[in-house]
Backbone as CSV, one residue per row, in Angstrom:
resi,resn,N_x,N_y,N_z,CA_x,CA_y,CA_z,C_x,C_y,C_z
1,GLN,-10.335,120.079,65.105,-9.055,120.258,64.979,-8.904,119.600,63.365
2,ALA,-8.329,120.106,62.805,-8.044,119.710,61.220,-7.649,118.172,61.278
3,GLN,-8.231,117.485,60.772,-7.521,115.841,60.495,-7.716,115.382,59.090
4,LEU,-7.133,114.938,58.559,-6.794,113.916,56.980,-6.465,112.305,57.644
5,VAL,-7.462,111.523,57.258,-7.016,110.163,57.597,-7.411,109.644,56.469
6,GLU,-6.224,109.015,55.841,-5.959,107.863,54.782,-6.645,106.485,55.198
7,SER,-7.008,106.089,53.939,-7.088,104.782,53.698,-7.002,104.025,52.681
8,GLY,-7.071,102.463,52.189,-7.461,101.700,51.302,-5.502,101.402,50.832
9,GLY,-4.834,101.382,51.558,-3.523,100.987,51.396,-3.419,99.358,51.745
10,GLY,-2.247,98.807,51.457,-2.305,97.349,51.577,-1.627,96.820,50.641
11,LEU,-0.992,95.344,50.948,-0.094,94.559,49.822,-1.009,94.198,48.209
12,VAL,-0.088,94.208,47.332,-0.781,93.886,45.727,-0.117,93.471,45.116
13,GLN,-0.254,92.716,44.287,0.924,92.163,43.568,1.182,93.353,42.086
14,ALA,2.801,93.158,41.822,2.858,94.130,40.889,1.775,93.996,39.357
15,GLY,1.081,95.098,38.844,0.239,95.092,37.716,-0.834,95.323,38.813
16,GLY,-0.961,95.117,39.795,-2.387,95.076,40.446,-2.695,96.533,40.551
17,SER,-3.892,97.107,41.188,-4.557,98.564,40.935,-5.206,98.494,42.930
18,LEU,-4.772,99.602,43.475,-5.415,100.171,44.523,-6.338,101.269,44.640
19,ARG,-7.060,101.672,45.607,-7.332,102.823,45.646,-7.284,103.913,46.791
20,LEU,-6.845,104.899,47.118,-6.757,105.345,48.071,-7.514,106.600,48.238
21,SER,-8.050,106.300,49.334,-9.214,107.712,50.066,-8.488,108.520,51.064
22,CYS,-8.637,109.863,51.052,-8.366,110.586,52.143,-9.163,111.251,52.478
23,ALA,-9.878,111.292,53.760,-11.430,111.895,54.675,-10.665,112.894,55.058
24,ALA,-11.444,114.596,55.213,-10.585,115.152,55.623,-11.888,115.765,56.610
25,SER,-10.946,116.368,57.790,-12.682,116.958,59.000,-12.225,117.869,59.888
26,GLY,-12.590,118.129,60.671,-12.543,119.374,61.618,-11.805,120.953,61.333
27,ARG,-12.520,121.135,59.958,-12.645,122.284,59.462,-12.496,122.278,57.960
28,THR,-12.874,123.821,57.640,-13.110,123.855,56.174,-12.399,123.798,55.190
29,PHE,-11.685,122.988,54.428,-10.738,123.023,53.689,-11.291,123.756,52.152
30,THR,-12.293,124.794,52.496,-12.678,125.709,51.185,-11.198,126.050,50.095
31,GLY,-11.133,125.979,49.159,-9.858,126.550,48.452,-8.605,125.931,48.951
32,TYR,-8.448,124.612,48.976,-7.212,124.210,49.744,-6.880,122.883,48.481
33,ALA,-5.834,122.809,48.020,-5.546,122.031,47.218,-5.160,120.868,47.929
34,MET,-5.574,119.582,47.336,-4.907,118.417,47.938,-4.129,117.732,47.201
35,GLY,-3.113,117.273,48.161,-2.320,116.493,47.375,-1.727,114.748,47.919
36,TRP,-1.053,113.967,47.124,-0.591,113.021,47.540,0.803,112.653,47.789
37,PHE,1.570,112.676,48.757,2.920,112.604,48.711,2.952,110.619,49.369
38,ARG,4.656,110.554,48.964,4.807,108.994,49.554,6.491,109.055,49.584
39,GLN,6.513,108.244,51.217,8.023,107.982,51.296,8.429,106.281,51.476
40,ALA,9.448,106.314,50.416,10.107,104.607,50.601,10.834,104.642,51.992
41,PRO,11.142,103.282,52.679,12.375,103.448,53.304,13.468,103.442,52.869
42,GLY,14.663,104.763,53.648,15.509,105.756,53.270,15.398,106.054,52.353
43,LYS,14.449,106.729,51.933,14.183,108.002,50.460,13.388,108.860,51.648
44,GLU,13.644,110.330,50.892,12.808,111.178,51.727,11.427,110.932,50.353
45,ARG,10.371,111.991,51.156,9.012,112.155,50.663,9.115,112.865,49.430
46,GLU,8.670,112.462,48.560,8.348,112.640,47.495,6.907,112.896,46.794
47,PHE,6.513,114.021,46.006,5.169,114.231,45.465,4.868,112.994,44.431
48,VAL,3.807,112.674,44.809,3.011,112.013,43.791,2.071,112.574,42.680
49,ALA,1.134,113.003,43.257,-0.161,113.972,42.459,-0.612,115.133,43.284
50,ALA,-1.123,115.769,42.690,-2.151,117.314,43.461,-3.318,117.508,42.662
51,THR,-4.262,117.995,43.267,-5.467,118.585,42.615,-5.601,119.876,43.401
52,SER,-6.297,120.597,42.726,-6.515,122.132,42.961,-7.860,122.100,43.894
53,TRP,-8.308,122.998,44.375,-9.752,123.208,45.254,-10.512,122.693,43.914
54,SER,-10.870,123.256,42.755,-12.180,122.701,41.804,-11.781,121.622,41.247
55,GLY,-10.430,120.918,41.376,-10.007,119.624,40.839,-9.735,119.994,39.057
56,GLY,-9.753,121.300,38.397,-9.485,121.862,37.598,-8.408,121.535,36.821
57,SER,-7.565,121.223,38.005,-5.719,121.389,37.869,-5.277,120.269,38.486
58,THR,-4.755,119.617,37.650,-4.166,118.310,38.334,-2.265,118.854,38.218
59,ALA,-1.297,117.653,39.095,-0.446,117.472,38.571,0.133,116.371,38.565
60,TYR,1.013,115.448,38.167,1.510,114.222,38.797,3.118,114.116,38.513
61,ALA,3.557,113.411,39.504,5.341,112.818,39.026,5.289,111.973,38.072
62,ASP,6.403,112.358,37.312,6.517,111.678,35.833,6.747,110.216,35.925
63,SER,6.467,109.643,37.260,7.377,108.074,37.597,5.624,107.906,37.555
64,VAL,4.268,108.862,37.906,3.119,107.575,37.693,2.300,108.548,36.908
65,LYS,2.658,109.046,35.837,1.748,109.492,35.268,1.189,108.230,34.144
66,GLY,-0.192,108.704,33.797,-0.682,107.391,32.911,-1.217,106.510,34.187
67,ARG,-0.669,106.026,35.611,-0.896,105.250,35.974,-2.041,105.319,37.165
68,PHE,-1.109,106.850,37.549,-2.832,107.222,38.923,-3.329,108.095,38.576
69,THR,-4.560,108.357,39.372,-5.353,109.643,38.964,-5.741,110.109,40.232
70,ILE,-5.336,111.483,40.224,-6.143,111.956,41.680,-7.228,112.494,41.199
71,SER,-8.258,112.394,42.085,-9.600,113.104,42.263,-10.236,113.378,43.579
72,ARG,-11.150,114.401,43.691,-11.746,114.333,45.145,-13.659,114.942,45.083
73,ASP,-13.794,114.923,46.064,-15.294,114.826,46.266,-15.436,115.753,47.387
74,ASN,-15.733,117.221,47.272,-15.821,118.467,47.887,-16.684,118.136,48.642
75,ALA,-18.269,117.594,48.104,-19.495,117.420,49.199,-18.957,116.838,50.510
76,GLU,-17.834,115.681,49.748,-17.132,114.274,50.682,-16.303,114.653,51.975
77,ASN,-15.465,116.182,50.937,-14.315,116.454,51.776,-13.161,115.412,51.397
78,THR,-13.348,114.211,50.384,-12.829,113.132,50.246,-11.953,113.565,49.210
79,VAL,-10.583,113.269,49.279,-9.758,112.855,48.342,-9.337,111.651,47.719
80,TYR,-9.434,111.169,46.400,-8.702,109.613,46.151,-7.558,109.941,45.397
81,LEU,-6.998,108.398,45.395,-5.801,108.405,44.580,-5.968,107.251,43.956
82,GLN,-6.520,106.601,42.358,-6.518,105.603,41.726,-5.106,104.981,41.524
83,MET,-4.634,103.957,41.479,-3.576,103.412,40.653,-3.758,101.981,40.537
84,ILE,-3.115,101.868,39.245,-3.146,101.103,38.419,-1.809,100.991,38.367
85,SER,-1.696,99.420,37.536,-0.472,98.884,37.132,0.561,99.210,38.161
86,LEU,0.391,99.084,39.237,1.638,99.023,40.230,2.701,98.369,40.237
87,ARG,3.610,98.941,40.565,5.207,98.502,40.467,5.939,98.465,41.855
88,PRO,6.601,97.426,41.702,7.523,97.215,43.203,7.945,98.372,43.691
89,GLU,8.379,99.395,43.155,9.024,100.622,43.195,8.235,102.126,43.591
90,ASP,6.437,101.604,43.442,5.276,102.493,44.270,5.336,101.947,45.798
91,THR,6.139,100.872,45.961,6.041,100.513,48.035,6.672,102.042,48.186
92,ALA,5.534,102.156,49.675,5.859,103.236,50.260,5.226,103.720,51.136
93,VAL,5.010,104.267,52.143,3.899,104.910,53.058,3.253,105.807,52.327
94,TYR,2.369,106.102,51.750,1.441,107.396,51.163,0.819,108.075,52.148
95,TYR,0.599,109.613,51.821,0.451,111.099,52.570,-0.198,111.583,52.015
96,CYS,-1.930,112.051,52.886,-2.548,113.213,52.241,-2.115,114.077,52.766
97,ALA,-2.277,115.148,51.998,-1.993,116.473,52.658,-3.142,117.717,52.148
98,ALA,-3.451,118.751,52.850,-3.816,120.036,52.477,-2.915,120.985,52.325
99,GLY,-3.329,121.976,51.491,-2.785,123.260,51.462,-2.955,124.179,50.630
100,ARG,-2.639,125.480,50.667,-2.591,126.373,49.768,-1.574,127.120,48.872
101,GLY,-0.351,126.312,49.046,0.923,126.944,48.601,0.849,126.025,47.094
102,ASP,2.221,125.945,46.921,2.629,124.866,45.770,1.873,124.237,46.008
103,PHE,1.084,123.526,45.106,0.953,121.958,45.481,1.716,120.350,44.699
104,THR,2.918,121.499,44.557,3.601,120.236,44.257,4.578,120.003,44.941
105,ARG,5.261,120.603,45.772,5.867,120.827,47.097,5.402,120.397,48.365
106,ALA,5.861,119.636,49.135,5.595,119.508,50.429,5.329,120.984,51.613
107,TYR,6.592,121.997,51.017,6.271,123.137,51.891,4.616,123.839,51.544
108,GLY,4.370,123.167,50.523,3.071,124.367,50.004,1.694,123.241,50.722
109,TYR,1.917,122.436,52.035,0.861,122.101,52.496,0.899,122.458,54.372
110,ASN,-0.261,122.777,54.629,-0.411,122.830,55.790,-0.833,121.118,57.054
111,TYR,-1.540,120.717,56.549,-1.850,119.954,56.924,-1.301,118.350,56.466
112,TRP,-1.467,117.075,57.123,-1.023,115.684,56.692,-1.793,114.909,57.128
113,GLY,-2.107,113.820,56.577,-2.439,112.725,57.705,-1.490,111.601,57.911
114,GLN,-1.824,110.818,58.490,-1.147,109.670,58.937,-0.139,108.758,58.249
115,GLY,-0.726,108.791,56.976,-0.156,107.678,56.208,-0.773,106.549,56.267
116,THR,-0.906,105.459,54.873,-1.404,104.460,54.551,-0.362,103.725,53.651
117,GLN,0.140,102.484,54.534,1.097,101.475,53.632,0.656,101.107,52.351
118,VAL,1.612,101.396,51.462,1.326,100.152,50.264,2.308,99.623,50.107
119,THR,2.227,98.289,49.485,3.258,97.535,49.481,3.148,96.610,47.677
120,VAL,3.884,96.645,47.059,3.622,95.909,46.037,4.335,95.117,45.873
121,SER,4.110,94.087,45.820,5.132,92.295,45.727,5.403,92.096,44.250
122,SER,6.476,91.738,43.826,6.670,91.679,42.480,6.727,90.149,41.926
């Protein structure tokens, strides 16, 4: 059974950094784009960043451009989200996803992780 497991979340002060990881298992994800989404309390889930299978194509939400970097290691079936200069408004549950559709849209993904909490204090 396909499984995505996020890790690396936590509590950090504004201006700090975190690196999220997402380990994929249970099936082959060859050709799948990988993405990160987040959902803050009372808000809808929103796109954060995504990368194509090769890593040659990436996309970012405007709110995180220049601060977040997505990368993947296909040999390790893992995708990362490096986050720097974190802000209180980045506080959310961060979800990893895998899919073959539009990789900037939630409906483009078939598989989702359970999420990891990121809390940025001011």
